[in-house]
Backbone as CSV, one residue per row, in Angstrom:
resi,resn,N_x,N_y,N_z,CA_x,CA_y,CA_z,C_x,C_y,C_z
1,UNK,-226.651,115.916,39.276,-225.843,117.279,38.484,-224.792,116.839,38.383
2,UNK,-224.101,117.081,36.740,-223.030,116.758,36.100,-221.940,116.963,36.808
3,UNK,-220.917,116.523,36.573,-219.347,116.112,37.367,-218.701,116.837,36.079
4,UNK,-218.094,117.701,36.732,-217.266,118.271,35.603,-215.389,118.524,35.863
5,UNK,-214.528,117.867,34.947,-213.345,118.285,35.192,-212.487,119.258,34.736
6,UNK,-211.593,119.949,35.356,-210.597,120.977,34.971,-209.216,120.261,34.673
7,UNK,-208.822,119.982,33.153,-207.998,119.455,32.663,-206.686,120.705,32.644
8,UNK,-205.456,120.533,33.228,-204.349,121.689,32.762,-203.232,121.191,32.198
9,UNK,-202.579,121.275,31.100,-201.614,121.117,30.515,-200.443,121.295,31.163
10,UNK,-199.485,120.355,31.813,-198.084,121.387,32.502,-197.036,121.078,31.697
11,UNK,-196.856,119.974,30.917,-195.686,119.775,30.224,-195.973,119.892,28.714
12,UNK,-195.236,119.901,27.957,-194.960,120.107,26.689,-194.973,118.694,25.717
13,UNK,-195.628,119.127,24.727,-196.263,117.563,23.989,-195.238,117.393,22.764
14,UNK,-193.998,118.274,23.168,-192.919,117.499,22.095,-192.034,116.586,22.691
15,UNK,-191.613,115.588,21.254,-191.093,114.307,21.723,-192.253,112.806,22.151
16,UNK,-193.121,113.778,22.083,-193.891,112.388,22.813,-194.895,111.847,21.331
17,UNK,-195.369,110.644,21.678,-196.214,109.874,20.404,-197.041,111.020,19.930
18,UNK,-197.849,110.663,18.676,-198.427,111.544,17.984,-199.907,110.875,18.827
19,UNK,-200.143,109.840,19.219,-201.587,109.622,19.644,-201.826,110.494,20.526
20,UNK,-200.501,110.791,21.442,-200.651,111.781,22.697,-201.127,113.481,21.992
21,UNK,-200.109,113.611,21.401,-200.293,115.043,20.934,-201.817,115.229,20.006
22,UNK,-202.393,114.234,19.941,-204.008,113.934,19.040,-204.815,114.294,19.828
23,UNK,-204.375,113.755,21.098,-205.201,113.862,22.166,-205.409,114.833,23.021
24,UNK,-203.992,115.491,23.178,-203.755,116.859,23.707,-204.970,117.819,22.764
25,UNK,-204.925,117.615,21.420,-205.494,118.757,20.741,-206.911,118.257,20.579
26,UNK,-207.665,117.170,21.198,-208.912,116.937,21.185,-209.695,117.505,22.360
27,UNK,-208.779,117.191,23.558,-208.909,118.033,25.213,-209.359,119.453,24.383
28,UNK,-208.187,120.064,23.257,-208.414,121.702,23.472,-207.390,122.098,24.268
29,UNK,-206.502,121.648,24.367,-205.376,122.056,24.730,-204.157,122.242,23.819
30,UNK,-203.453,123.591,23.781,-202.425,123.539,22.971,-201.527,124.045,23.247
31,UNK,-201.101,124.265,24.331,-199.976,125.266,24.875,-199.699,124.873,26.585
32,UNK,-198.598,124.713,27.057,-198.369,124.627,28.531,-199.479,125.364,29.117
33,UNK,-199.771,125.039,30.322,-201.002,126.002,31.114,-202.255,126.309,30.573
34,UNK,-202.502,125.829,29.579,-203.741,125.925,28.813,-204.515,124.918,29.603
35,UNK,-205.637,125.855,29.965,-206.904,124.631,30.839,-208.271,124.718,29.809
36,UNK,-208.683,123.309,30.020,-210.332,123.208,29.674,-211.098,122.367,31.097
37,UNK,-212.492,122.868,30.735,-212.951,122.285,31.543,-213.963,121.335,31.290
38,UNK,-214.801,120.475,31.145,-215.046,119.558,30.448,-216.312,118.410,31.387
39,UNK,-217.082,118.188,30.561,-217.767,116.962,31.150,-217.280,115.486,31.230
40,UNK,-217.149,114.861,32.774,-216.630,113.543,33.069,-217.563,112.701,32.570
41,UNK,-216.808,111.888,31.868,-217.437,110.819,30.671,-216.436,109.760,30.945
42,UNK,-217.063,108.440,30.605,-215.846,107.109,30.323,-214.963,107.501,28.996
43,UNK,-215.539,108.174,28.451,-214.038,108.397,27.040,-213.412,109.701,27.438
44,UNK,-213.888,110.498,28.035,-212.616,111.157,28.689,-211.821,111.007,29.894
45,UNK,-212.151,110.412,30.395,-211.459,109.060,31.685,-210.173,108.699,30.516
46,UNK,-210.321,108.036,29.684,-209.816,106.797,28.807,-208.649,107.916,28.230
47,UNK,-209.187,109.258,27.433,-208.210,110.554,27.035,-207.577,110.990,28.255
48,UNK,-207.962,111.197,29.190,-206.701,111.550,30.060,-205.634,110.595,30.589
49,UNK,-206.025,109.453,30.448,-205.531,108.330,30.804,-203.977,108.465,30.151
50,UNK,-204.183,108.708,28.689,-203.304,108.504,27.478,-202.167,109.477,27.789
51,UNK,-202.607,110.721,28.143,-202.011,112.080,28.570,-201.429,112.224,30.208
52,UNK,-201.527,111.569,30.755,-201.530,111.504,32.373,-200.547,112.150,32.865
53,UNK,-199.086,112.000,32.160,-197.942,112.391,32.961,-197.731,113.976,32.060
54,UNK,-199.142,114.245,31.484,-198.565,115.760,30.715,-199.736,116.609,31.196
55,UNK,-200.680,116.392,32.182,-201.550,116.952,32.609,-202.071,116.873,33.801
56,UNK,-202.686,117.854,34.978,-203.208,117.671,36.260,-204.670,117.934,35.968
57,UNK,-205.325,117.076,36.633,-206.952,116.864,36.574,-207.118,117.257,37.994
58,UNK,-207.848,118.313,37.938,-208.368,118.485,39.015,-210.490,118.801,39.140
59,UNK,-211.037,118.430,39.986,-212.430,118.695,39.956,-213.045,119.717,39.790
60,UNK,-213.346,120.107,39.048,-214.070,121.826,38.223,-215.278,122.295,39.673
61,UNK,-215.664,123.452,39.873,-216.848,123.813,40.905,-217.736,124.751,39.817
């Protein structure tokens, strides 16, 4: 069974590096409290690492 993660944006992307803003956009997060449920993969782990200070990650059910 595939593992899925729930990613919630908690902080604003204002005054962040453009790389971080584009990563949030690629994750499907547009504003604070937006949530995306995605399949866990090594690429997703790298994207989460880039914006770890802006998001909360938890295992989806």
